[in-house]
N, C-alpha and C positions, 0 to 999 in steps of 0.2 A: 359064200354069199354074205354080204354085209347086211345087218339088220337095218330096217327103216328107222331113222332117228328124226324126231322133231325137236326143235329148239324153242317151240312156242308154248308158253305157259298160258293156260286158259284164263279167261276173265274171272270165272268162279274161284279158281285157286288163288289168283292175285287178290281178289276181294277178301278171301279167307285169311290169307297171310297178313294183309293189312289190318284186318279186324283183330286177329290174334295178337299182333304187335301192339295195337292200341290198348287192348284189354290187359296186356302185360305191364303197362306203365301206369303210374299214378295219374288219376284223372285230373285234368286241368283244362282250362279254356284254351282252345286252339290246337289241342293235341292232334286231332284228326288231320287238320291242315298241315301241321308240321310233319306228321308221318308221311303224308303224300308228297311233301317237298323232299323229304329224305329219299323216298322211293324214286322220285324223278331225278334227284341228284345222282343216286347210284346208277340209274339207267343211263344217264348222260356220260358216265365214265366207261361204259362198255363200248366195245368195237362197233356193235350194231346200234347203240344208242337207244335200246328199248328196255321196257320193264321186264319183258320175257327173258331177255338176255341176262339182265341183272339177277333175277330170281333163279334162272337156270344155273348160272355160275355159282350162286350161293348153295344150291342143292348139290352140285358136283363137289364143291369144296367141303361141304359137311360129310358127304359120303366118303371122300378121300380121308378125312380126319378119322372117321370110324375104321376105315380099312387099315390105316397106318397104326392105329391103336391096337387093332386085332393082330396085325403082324408083329408088333412089339411084344405083345403078350405071348405069342407063339415062340418068340426067341428067349424069353425069360427063363423057362425051365431048362433050356440048354446051358445057360450061363450058371444056373444054380448047381448043376451036376458036373460042372467042369468040362463040358464038351466043347 
């Protein structure tokens, strides 16, 4: 049985991501508006054209990055022992 999957990222999470991104940058006039433009630009590039799709894909990509790093670490001891 397949697990139920939702591709919708909630408004609270979207607001939190945007806020964290803004706080991560040097303060300047118009930063919030530019960050929202960047979010909309990223959303427009997705198949669904939504903010949820954009952030969902970013989360998947980040998870895969960690997974591949973990897999690479698991392979390193084998190489060191000549296996």
